[in-house]
All heavy atoms as an XYZ file, in Angstrom:
742
protein
N     161.751     67.774     26.569
C     160.350     67.798     26.162
C     160.151     68.861     25.016
O     160.557     69.973     25.141
C     159.396     68.078     27.363
C     158.023     68.035     27.020
S     157.127     68.162     28.455
C     156.416     66.597     28.563
N     159.398     68.476     24.026
C     159.211     69.207     22.849
C     157.918     70.132     23.239
O     156.966     69.784     23.749
C     158.812     68.305     21.766
C     158.832     68.983     20.430
O     158.715     70.175     20.412
N     158.934     68.230     19.339
N     158.108     71.468     22.803
C     156.849     72.443     23.030
C     155.691     72.027     22.309
O     154.570     72.286     22.762
C     157.430     73.796     22.578
C     158.899     73.671     22.271
C     159.206     72.126     22.225
N     155.787     71.302     21.275
C     154.666     70.876     20.463
C     153.821     69.920     21.192
O     152.630     69.936     21.273
C     155.008     70.312     19.042
C     153.891     69.788     18.314
C     155.648     71.453     18.228
N     154.581     68.941     21.905
C     153.938     67.910     22.664
C     153.167     68.549     23.984
O     152.159     68.063     24.390
C     154.939     66.870     23.237
C     155.457     65.944     22.138
O     154.743     65.793     21.141
N     156.483     65.318     22.350
N     153.711     69.618     24.487
C     153.008     70.342     25.553
C     151.764     70.978     25.242
O     150.854     70.888     25.824
C     154.093     71.284     26.088
C     153.763     71.999     27.436
C     154.778     72.912     27.929
C     154.265     73.458     29.266
N     155.367     74.276     29.852
N     151.798     71.510     23.987
C     150.661     72.144     23.499
C     149.563     71.114     23.250
O     148.342     71.275     23.529
C     150.863     73.025     22.278
C     149.540     73.523     21.586
C     151.759     74.202     22.544
N     149.900     69.956     22.684
C     148.984     68.928     22.359
C     148.454     68.349     23.671
O     147.237     68.115     23.716
C     149.748     67.715     21.565
O     150.447     68.357     20.452
C     148.781     66.704     21.131
N     149.277     68.261     24.617
C     148.660     67.718     25.952
C     147.707     68.621     26.559
O     146.596     68.215     26.974
C     149.885     67.469     26.889
C     149.373     66.932     28.238
C     150.443     66.571     29.267
N     151.815     66.339     28.715
C     152.920     66.705     29.353
N     152.828     67.197     30.656
N     154.123     66.523     28.778
N     147.840     69.938     26.526
C     146.990     70.937     27.017
C     145.708     70.914     26.286
O     144.633     71.128     26.881
C     147.607     72.345     26.937
C     148.629     72.561     28.005
O     148.732     71.812     28.961
N     149.462     73.529     27.769
N     145.720     70.789     24.933
C     144.498     70.708     24.071
C     143.619     69.433     24.470
O     142.552     69.568     24.521
C     144.785     70.734     22.637
C     143.640     70.400     21.736
C     145.435     72.104     22.298
N     144.364     68.338     24.735
C     143.570     67.187     25.169
C     143.005     67.258     26.493
O     141.982     66.725     26.719
C     144.539     66.017     25.069
O     145.531     66.057     26.074
N     143.648     68.032     27.408
C     142.935     68.243     28.703
C     141.773     69.174     28.562
O     140.873     69.009     29.327
C     144.044     68.841     29.596
C     145.129     67.940     30.089
C     146.231     68.587     30.939
O     146.125     69.838     31.059
N     146.972     67.816     31.517
N     141.819     70.140     27.772
C     140.792     71.107     27.562
C     139.571     70.217     26.889
O     138.391     70.456     27.340
C     141.174     72.192     26.623
C     142.158     73.155     27.286
C     139.906     73.009     26.215
C     142.749     74.236     26.596
N     139.767     69.465     25.991
C     138.615     68.620     25.414
C     138.084     67.688     26.351
O     136.912     67.366     26.176
C     139.243     68.030     24.173
O     140.109     66.990     24.560
N     138.717     67.261     27.380
C     138.105     66.404     28.371
C     137.410     67.024     29.519
O     136.826     66.439     30.365
C     139.070     65.310     28.952
O     140.175     66.154     29.585
C     139.582     64.527     27.813
N     137.478     68.357     29.520
C     136.777     69.155     30.722
C     135.329     69.129     30.558
O     134.895     69.025     29.465
C     137.341     70.562     30.567
N     134.653     69.194     31.649
C     133.244     69.111     31.687
C     132.671     70.502     31.187
O     133.272     71.510     31.541
C     132.697     68.773     33.034
C     133.069     67.294     33.440
C     132.700     66.928     34.753
N     131.811     67.863     35.574
C     131.373     67.555     36.826
N     131.788     66.436     37.357
N     130.727     68.333     37.397
N     131.378     70.613     30.644
C     130.872     71.819     30.384
C     130.579     72.650     31.677
O     130.402     71.978     32.720
C     129.596     71.472     29.728
C     129.687     69.939     29.481
C     130.646     69.414     30.268
N     130.394     73.907     31.588
C     130.250     74.767     32.826
C     129.028     74.408     33.498
O     128.950     74.601     34.767
C     130.409     76.167     32.372
C     129.156     76.704     31.562
C     129.081     76.796     30.174
C     127.952     77.196     32.033
N     127.856     77.195     29.856
C     127.085     77.655     30.944
C     127.454     77.382     33.284
C     125.897     78.045     31.030
C     126.179     78.036     33.505
C     125.421     78.287     32.308
N     127.934     74.009     32.914
C     126.742     73.764     33.631
C     126.729     72.563     34.380
O     125.794     72.336     35.136
C     125.558     73.838     32.562
C     125.478     72.743     31.584
C     125.087     71.505     31.775
C     126.085     72.841     30.250
N     125.269     70.754     30.580
C     125.807     71.573     29.631
C     126.691     73.920     29.553
C     126.334     71.421     28.395
C     127.155     73.578     28.329
C     126.807     72.259     27.624
N     127.711     71.759     34.178
C     127.828     70.458     34.969
C     128.686     70.613     36.178
O     128.902     69.730     36.933
C     128.342     69.336     34.026
C     127.216     68.988     33.080
C     127.753     67.734     32.251
C     126.761     67.225     31.352
N     127.174     66.018     30.537
N     129.261     71.767     36.362
C     130.181     72.143     37.564
C     129.254     72.559     38.715
O     128.473     73.511     38.527
C     131.195     73.139     37.181
C     132.218     72.678     36.212
C     133.123     71.549     36.657
O     133.262     71.418     37.913
O     133.525     70.851     35.758
N     129.274     71.905     39.955
C     128.520     72.305     41.006
C     128.714     73.689     41.517
O     127.919     74.431     42.005
C     128.676     71.194     42.023
C     130.044     70.494     41.677
C     130.077     70.676     40.168
N     130.054     74.041     41.473
C     130.433     75.406     42.086
C     129.806     76.518     41.210
O     129.585     77.655     41.720
C     131.878     75.535     42.179
C     132.526     74.534     43.183
C     133.337     73.466     42.855
C     132.182     74.774     44.598
C     133.845     72.566     43.823
C     132.606     73.842     45.428
C     133.526     72.796     45.051
O     133.903     71.821     46.067
N     129.622     76.355     40.115
C     129.115     77.372     39.109
C     127.689     77.684     39.679
O     127.272     78.897     39.791
C     129.172     76.978     37.627
C     128.307     77.985     36.815
C     130.445     76.778     37.166
N     127.014     76.655     40.035
C     125.523     76.924     40.463
C     125.489     77.461     41.854
O     124.620     78.166     42.148
C     124.769     75.574     40.461
C     124.614     75.178     39.047
C     125.190     74.125     38.360
C     123.816     75.779     37.959
N     124.902     73.965     36.976
C     123.961     75.057     36.886
C     122.939     76.808     38.036
C     123.276     75.332     35.626
C     122.177     77.148     36.904
C     122.425     76.403     35.773
N     126.562     77.272     42.685
C     126.657     77.910     43.957
C     126.880     79.412     43.786
O     126.277     80.183     44.450
C     127.749     77.248     44.738
C     127.410     75.897     45.388
C     128.663     75.422     46.068
C     126.303     75.962     46.282
N     127.689     79.798     42.727
C     127.905     81.176     42.535
C     126.726     81.900     42.020
O     126.342     83.032     42.299
C     129.214     81.333     41.577
C     129.393     82.642     41.118
C     130.445     80.762     42.207
N     125.955     81.075     41.039
C     124.768     81.697     40.472
C     123.586     81.887     41.459
O     122.779     82.700     41.341
C     124.507     80.899     39.182
C     125.461     81.037     38.121
C     123.171     81.286     38.662
C     125.249     80.056     36.983
N     123.499     80.860     42.342
C     122.451     80.876     43.341
C     122.303     82.054     44.122
O     121.137     82.535     44.433
C     122.620     79.709     44.292
N     123.340     82.754     44.570
C     123.227     83.979     45.415
C     122.502     85.009     44.620
O     121.532     85.645     45.136
N     123.104     85.489     43.599
C     122.452     86.643     42.870
C     121.051     86.230     42.336
O     120.085     87.088     42.297
C     123.337     86.944     41.775
C     124.769     86.409     42.080
C     124.454     85.257     43.007
N     120.890     84.973     41.894
C     119.523     84.543     41.473
C     118.476     84.654     42.590
O     117.372     85.125     42.286
C     119.567     83.248     40.855
C     118.490     82.745     40.167
C     118.039     83.559     38.932
C     118.654     81.176     39.811
N     118.870     84.356     43.751
C     117.810     84.388     44.837
C     117.588     85.791     45.182
O     116.445     86.092     45.502
C     118.420     83.620     46.111
O     119.613     84.312     46.614
N     118.523     86.722     45.137
C     118.251     88.108     45.350
C     117.390     88.730     44.257
O     116.434     89.583     44.568
C     119.697     88.908     45.298
N     117.580     88.321     43.022
C     116.708     88.744     41.916
C     115.277     88.293     42.156
O     114.329     89.012     41.894
C     117.222     88.372     40.571
C     116.219     88.585     39.441
C     118.561     89.136     40.253
N     115.198     87.021     42.490
C     113.882     86.392     42.713
C     113.105     87.069     43.917
O     111.946     87.390     43.832
C     114.000     84.913     43.136
C     112.755     84.149     43.314
C     111.865     84.279     42.059
C     113.039     82.773     43.754
N     113.926     87.508     44.930
C     113.250     88.205     46.076
C     112.810     89.529     45.607
O     111.721     90.031     46.137
C     114.276     88.335     47.195
N     113.567     90.254     44.831
C     113.152     91.557     44.302
C     111.917     91.401     43.534
O     110.935     92.286     43.527
C     114.241     92.175     43.557
S     115.650     92.694     44.534
N     111.808     90.447     42.668
C     110.605     90.143     41.859
C     109.357     89.961     42.658
O     108.270     90.543     42.507
C     110.733     89.113     40.768
C     109.551     88.726     40.111
C     111.847     89.579     39.838
N     109.441     89.044     43.753
C     108.408     88.771     44.619
C     107.983     90.074     45.372
O     106.770     90.430     45.461
C     108.870     87.710     45.594
C     107.814     87.486     46.733
C     108.943     86.464     44.862
N     108.874     90.786     45.767
C     108.560     92.148     46.524
C     107.929     93.006     45.611
O     106.920     93.831     45.910
C     109.946     92.704     47.034
O     110.478     91.779     48.046
C     109.618     94.053     47.910
N     108.329     93.161     44.351
C     107.769     94.148     43.355
C     106.310     93.806     42.996
O     105.434     94.574     42.939
C     108.646     94.241     42.087
N     106.090     92.443     43.017
C     104.822     92.062     42.708
C     103.806     92.240     43.884
O     102.653     92.693     43.820
C     104.648     90.525     42.426
C     103.290     89.830     42.376
C     105.370     90.150     41.135
N     104.327     92.073     45.174
C     103.575     92.431     46.401
C     103.265     93.918     46.368
O     102.198     94.298     46.761
C     104.473     92.013     47.526
C     103.768     92.210     48.864
C     102.684     91.457     49.240
C     104.193     93.300     49.691
C     102.008     91.707     50.453
C     103.619     93.528     50.894
C     102.554     92.889     51.228
O     101.846     93.008     52.488
N     104.312     94.672     46.035
C     104.044     96.212     45.982
C     103.001     96.603     44.965
O     102.173     97.483     45.174
C     105.418     96.911     45.946
C     106.200     96.683     47.116
C     105.188     98.336     45.612
C     107.653     97.225     47.041
N     103.098     96.031     43.810
C     102.291     96.458     42.740
C     100.708     96.077     42.890
O      99.931     96.745     42.118
C     102.774     95.877     41.378
C     104.028     96.404     40.947
S     103.996     98.186     40.684
C     105.697     98.541     40.422
N     100.508     95.144     43.766
C      99.086     94.767     44.048
C      98.268     95.853     44.577
O      97.011     95.873     44.457
C      99.017     93.553     44.886
C      99.492     92.315     44.160
C      99.180     91.106     44.931
N      99.663     89.874     44.186
C      99.195     88.658     44.490
N      98.475     88.445     45.465
N      99.639     87.722     43.720
N      98.836     96.778     45.244
C      98.089     97.899     45.768
C      98.542     98.153     47.126
O      99.281     97.425     47.864
N      98.116     99.405     47.599
C      98.492     99.843     49.020
C      97.782     99.016     50.000
O      96.622     98.457     49.902
C      98.158    101.270     49.012
C      96.957    101.474     48.033
C      97.233    100.400     46.950
N      98.376     98.909     51.239
C      97.652     98.331     52.406
C      96.466     99.179     52.754
O      96.420    100.450     52.643
C      98.646     98.179     53.538
C      99.683     97.156     53.110
O      99.467     96.236     52.290
O     100.856     97.093     53.788
N      95.572     98.499     53.545
C      94.385     99.316     54.099
C      94.865    100.242     55.206
O      95.820     99.707     56.040
C      93.469     98.309     54.523
N      94.407    101.431     55.394
C      94.784    102.335     56.341
C      93.921    102.039     57.582
O      92.796    101.467     57.548
C      94.652    103.750     55.912
C      95.390    104.189     54.740
C      95.027    105.524     54.284
C      96.991    104.101     55.048
N      94.437    102.330     58.650
C      93.813    102.318     60.000
C      92.749    103.438     59.992
O      93.042    104.562     59.589
C      94.788    102.434     61.203
C      93.927    102.326     62.468
C      95.727    101.327     61.148
N      91.482    103.120     60.529
C      90.560    104.184     60.486
C      90.757    105.253     61.441
O      91.525    104.933     62.402
C      89.049    103.521     60.730
O      89.030    103.016     62.046
N      90.146    106.415     61.320
C      90.430    107.484     62.256
C      89.781    107.161     63.615
O      90.209    107.612     64.710
C      89.763    108.783     61.781
C      90.625    109.218     60.553
O      91.796    108.867     60.474
O      90.051    109.971     59.676
N      88.744    106.301     63.600
C      88.006    105.976     64.906
C      88.566    104.666     65.486
O      87.839    103.904     66.334
C      86.582    105.803     64.613
C      85.904    107.214     64.174
O      86.459    108.085     64.560
O      84.835    107.077     63.563
N      89.798    104.197     65.166
C      90.325    102.918     65.763
C      90.394    102.918     67.313
O      90.083    101.916     67.797
C      91.808    102.621     65.201
N      90.692    104.065     67.911
C      90.693    104.073     69.314
C      89.212    103.896     69.990
O      89.247    103.093     70.872
C      91.263    105.405     69.797
C      91.359    105.560     71.318
C      92.444    104.869     72.023
C      90.587    106.285     72.042
C      92.436    104.895     73.461
C      90.705    106.410     73.513
C      91.715    105.821     74.197
O      91.690    105.846     75.464
N      88.301    104.621     69.448
C      87.028    104.402     69.788
C      86.510    103.001     69.586
O      85.702    102.416     70.473
C      86.094    105.472     69.188
C      86.264    106.828     69.742
C      85.250    107.799     69.228
N      85.793    109.033     69.112
C      85.839    109.794     67.977
N      85.109    109.361     67.022
N      86.465    110.875     68.025
N      86.758    102.403     68.456
C      86.381    101.023     68.290
C      86.972    100.023     69.139
O      86.407     99.157     69.509
C      86.724    100.683     66.764
C      85.983    101.409     65.666
C      86.394    101.214     64.254
O      87.438    100.248     64.141
O      85.989    101.818     63.401
N      88.264    100.340     69.493
C      88.924     99.412     70.468
C      88.188     99.468     71.873
O      88.168     98.479     72.576
N      87.933    100.678     72.256
C      87.164    100.887     73.537
C      85.890    100.092     73.527
O      85.535     99.525     74.544
C      87.063    102.349     73.890
C      88.437    102.958     74.248
C      86.191    102.526     74.987
C      88.362    104.464     74.384
N      85.153    100.260     72.338
C      83.847     99.546     72.245
C      83.956     98.110     72.337
O      83.216     97.391     72.988
C      83.215    100.020     71.003
N      84.991     97.505     71.738
C      85.245     96.149     71.738
C      85.532     95.652     73.175
O      85.111     94.644     73.622
C      86.332     95.717     70.699
C      85.739     95.896     69.418
C      86.830     94.317     70.923
C      86.844     95.785     68.226
N      86.480     96.450     73.912
C      86.758     96.193     75.141
C      85.616     96.038     76.211
O      85.444     95.261     77.084
C      87.860     97.132     75.668
O      88.132     96.822     77.048
N      84.641     97.110     75.925
C      83.526     97.101     76.823
C      82.619     95.866     76.470
O      81.982     95.242     77.371
C      82.668     98.476     76.550
C      83.330     99.611     77.064
C      82.746    100.950     76.817
O      81.841    100.961     75.908
N      83.275    102.002     77.399
N      82.494     95.542     75.256
C      81.678     94.379     74.798
C      82.266     92.963     75.561
O      81.509     92.238     76.058
C      81.700     94.118     73.375
C      80.870     95.101     72.646
C      80.917     94.974     71.142
O      81.607     94.098     70.661
N      80.162     95.810     70.443
N      83.535     92.946     75.567
C      84.215     91.647     76.153
C      83.977     91.674     77.590
O      83.727     90.720     78.228
C      85.713     91.788     75.873
C      86.394     90.747     76.711
C      85.973     91.364     74.431
N      84.084     92.907     78.346
C      83.831     92.925     79.666
C      82.274     92.749     80.098
O      82.019     92.038     81.125
C      84.319     94.307     80.361
C      85.706     94.428     80.332
C      85.999     95.902     80.695
O      85.277     96.786     80.851
N      87.397     96.157     80.872
N      81.415     93.019     79.188
C      79.961     92.765     79.442
C      79.512     91.408     78.955
O      78.404     90.989     79.180
C      79.209     93.863     78.786
N      80.407     90.631     78.350
C      80.046     89.235     77.826
C      79.840     88.293     79.038
O      80.226     88.439     80.027
C      81.095     88.817     76.854
N      79.100     87.212     78.582
C      78.900     86.206     79.548
C      80.271     85.471     79.770
O      81.190     85.504     78.997
C      77.825     85.093     78.814
C      76.552     85.660     78.699
C      75.897     86.045     79.915
O      75.982     85.448     80.989
N      75.153     87.219     79.895
N      80.390     84.764     80.890
C      81.621     84.194     81.273
C      82.339     83.308     80.226
O      83.559     83.297     80.075
C      81.323     83.367     82.613
C      80.166     84.141     83.122
C      79.276     84.672     81.999
N      81.606     82.536     79.503
C      82.330     81.694     78.441
C      82.905     82.473     77.285
O      83.850     82.052     76.691
C      81.211     80.741     77.936
C      80.136     80.685     78.862
C      80.199     81.997     79.547
N      82.459     83.717     77.094
C      82.976     84.543     76.165
C      84.111     85.463     76.569
O      84.602     86.208     75.790
C      81.860     85.419     75.547
C      80.747     84.603     74.941
S      81.235     83.594     73.510
C      81.612     84.866     72.402
N      84.429     85.371     77.852
C      85.450     86.232     78.380
C      86.848     85.717     77.989
O      86.989     84.525     77.677
C      85.373     86.255     79.889
C      84.253     87.037     80.375
C      84.136     87.098     81.864
O      84.822     86.324     82.548
N      83.307     87.879     82.459
N      87.807     86.485     77.973
C      89.180     86.191     77.608
C      89.700     85.173     78.578
O      89.197     84.893     79.666
C      89.967     87.378     77.508
C      89.037     88.566     77.509
C      87.774     88.037     78.068
N      90.806     84.551     78.264
C      91.312     83.402     79.108
C      91.866     84.021     80.434
O      91.838     83.319     81.311
C      92.563     82.727     78.279
N      92.209     85.264     80.503
C      92.650     85.753     81.781
C      91.459     85.941     82.689
O      91.831     85.856     83.958
C      93.313     87.265     81.531
C      94.500     87.212     80.668
C      95.090     88.491     80.434
O      94.489     89.615     80.857
N      96.318     88.678     79.860
N      90.384     86.111     82.327
C      89.115     86.339     83.055
C      88.397     84.999     83.334
O      87.722     84.872     84.292
C      88.173     87.398     82.540
C      88.911     88.725     82.336
S      87.842     89.803     81.528
C      87.126     90.796     82.731
N      88.468     84.141     82.396
C      87.826     82.879     82.486
C      88.594     81.829     83.281
O      89.771     82.060     83.627
N      87.905     80.735     83.431
C      88.546     79.565     84.273
C      89.173     78.511     83.306
O      88.479     78.296     82.276
C      87.396     79.040     85.112
C      87.980     77.870     85.931
C      88.357     78.318     87.367
N      88.442     77.076     88.054
C      89.547     76.940     88.887
N      90.301     78.044     89.114
N      89.766     75.933     89.599
N      90.157     77.961     83.636
C      90.764     76.916     82.784
C      89.985     75.683     83.091
O      90.140     74.971     84.052
C      92.247     76.696     83.186
C      92.889     75.634     82.253
O      92.319     75.134     81.434
N      94.253     75.498     82.521
N      89.091     75.331     82.150
C      88.112     74.119     82.345
C      88.726     72.741     82.137
O      88.266     71.825     82.553
C      86.989     74.331     81.410
C      85.970     75.466     81.792
N      85.326     75.439     82.970
C      85.848     76.699     81.239
C      84.658     76.611     83.020
N      84.987     77.348     81.999
N      89.923     72.838     81.515
C      90.724     71.482     81.330
C      91.102     70.943     82.716
O      91.156     69.726     82.886
C      91.701     71.730     80.382
O      92.799     72.527     80.894
N      91.441     71.808     83.622
C      91.841     71.423     84.958
C      90.707     71.018     85.947
O      90.849     70.129     86.833
C      92.691     72.485     85.575
N      89.524     71.602     85.751
C      88.412     71.291     86.595
C      87.361     70.479     86.017
O      86.399     70.140     86.736
C      87.615     72.695     86.940
O      87.150     73.246     85.780
C      88.707     73.717     87.598
N      87.560     70.006     84.798
C      86.638     69.037     84.206
C      85.306     69.808     83.762
O      84.278     69.199     83.608
N      85.439     71.048     83.563
C      84.217     71.835     83.104
C      83.445     72.362     84.113
O      82.419     73.119     84.012
N      83.680     72.218     85.490
C      83.028     72.773     86.635
C      83.367     74.192     86.780
O      84.392     74.579     86.604
C      83.328     71.947     87.882
C      82.915     70.527     87.748
C      83.226     69.876     89.058
C      82.935     68.215     88.961
N      83.427     67.658     90.136
N      82.444     74.884     87.212
C      82.573     76.399     87.356
C      82.502     76.747     88.876
O      81.830     76.101     89.603
C      81.543     77.258     86.660
C      81.512     77.220     85.203
C      80.356     77.962     84.689
N      80.741     78.304     83.273
C      81.039     79.543     82.935
N      80.881     80.554     83.660
N      81.316     79.668     81.603
N      83.430     77.627     89.191
C      83.423     78.101     90.486
C      82.471     79.306     90.623
O      82.383     80.030     89.687
C      84.791     78.504     91.006
C      85.810     77.403     91.219
O      85.343     76.259     91.360
O      87.012     77.550     91.142
N      81.769     79.483     91.699
C      80.978     80.663     91.744
C      81.835     81.823     92.101
O      82.763     81.745     93.111
C      79.819     80.437     92.967
C      78.914     79.434     92.509
C      77.849     79.234     93.552
O      77.604     80.249     94.391
O      77.146     78.251     93.598
N      81.655     82.774     91.412
C      82.432     84.016     91.668
C      81.790     84.935     92.751
O      80.556     85.125     92.822
C      82.624     84.824     90.431
C      83.406     84.091     89.401
C      83.481     84.837     88.078
O      82.963     85.948     87.893
N      84.086     84.312     87.163
N      82.534     85.455     93.760
C      82.018     86.205     94.836
C      81.535     87.617     94.360
O      81.850     88.040     93.376
C      83.044     86.358     95.824
C      84.371     85.959     95.129
C      84.000     85.175     93.892
């Protein structure tokens, strides 16, 4: 075999190769770093919008006040633990002792 024919064959194989953007594995390799960059941009935008609201100093007292309001509320306004499951009784109420 002549070395000139070997070079000619390699050149013909190179010319029939597909461009890099048509290869699926190239996009799989690019997808990982690209998704990391995209996540960093989204996080940076979220951070730049401003700080989160702080919890007030009276949060404990506000929680106690809300708890007292719930306990003093009428039975339909009570939480599910204190109220009756009306789907099982058809909306009838039991009298509480």
